[in-house]
N, C-alpha and C positions, 0 to 999 in steps of 0.2 A: 834544976829545971831543964828540960830538953828543948833544943831549938825547934823541933817540930811542933811542940805544944805552943810555943810563943808565936810561931808562924800561923798556926790555926786560930789562935786567939786574935791575932792581928787581922786575919782575914775576916772573922766575924764582926770585929769592930768596924772594919771597912764596909762590910755589908750593911750594918746599921747606918754608917755614914752615907752610903748610897741611897738608902731609903729616905733619909732626911734631904738628901740632894734632889731627889725626885720632887719632893714638896717645894723645895726652893726653886727648882726649874719651872714648876707649874706657876708659882707666884710671879716669876720673872717673865715668862713667855705667854702664859694664858691671861693672867691678870694685868699684865703690862705695868708692873710695879716691882720695886726691889722687895725681896722677902723680908719678913719681920726680923728684927735684930736678935730676938731670942732663938729663932730657928737657925740663924747663921752661927750663933754661939754654940748651939748643940752640935751642929755640923763640924765646927772647928774643934770642939772638945773631943769628939769621937775620932776625928782624923789625927789629931796630935797624939792621942793615946795609942792608936794603931801604929803610927810612925815611930813613936818612942819604943814600943815593944819590938818592932822589927829592927830598928837601929841597934838596940841592945843585943838582940839575938845575933845580928850580923857582926857586931864589933867584939862581943865578949865570947861568943860560942862558935861562930862560924856557921854559915848557912850555904845552901847551894848557890851557884852563880846566878841562876835565874831569879832567886829571891833578892840578890843584890841589885839586879837590873830593875826589879819591881820597886825596890827602895829608891833608886835614882829617879824613876818615873814619878813615883808618888811625891818625892821631894820637889820635883819640878812643878807638879800640879799644886803642891802646897805654896810654892813661891807665887804662882798665879793667883792663888786664893788671897795671899797677903796683898798683892797688887790690887786685887778687886776691893778688898776691905779698906785699904789705906787711900786708894786713889778715887774710888767711886762711891763713897759712903753717902754723899748727899745728892749725887746725880745718878742717872740710869746707867747700869753696867753695860758696856758694849757687848754685842752679841758675839763678835769674834773672840774676845778675851774669855768670855764665859764658855764658848765652845772649846777652845784650846785647853782650858782648865779641866773641863769635863772629859775630853778625849785622853788627856794624859792620865787622869785618875782612873778611867776605865781600863786603859792599857795596863797600868800597874796592878789594878785589881785582878784582872784575868791572869797576869803572870803569877801573882801571888796565889791565886786559886789553883793554878797548875802545880805549883810547888807544894801547896798545903795538902792536896788530895790525890795527886797522880804521880808524884816523884818519890 
């Protein structure tokens, strides 16, 4: 399997993750409540799948440097997601933590999009 195929598949999984994240963001900021657990689990499953594919491509096959930076940003975003899940399951998620998690994910997503389609 070629690294470019894994990078593109990882991108599309992250795209689906972002769609679910929009629904979660709506629940958090418009409805003023934490999103449902099942929605968070779908978000987690898609993100972990994308990260696993990208990490495998990076470690086993070698990918462009920009893809490695995307992987670092996405892992940092995932760490924020773990903090959100473990620390704020029963209370409202702080806006700053949610924003940092989102911005790291968006930055990694756009770096990966650059690698997947324009490099």
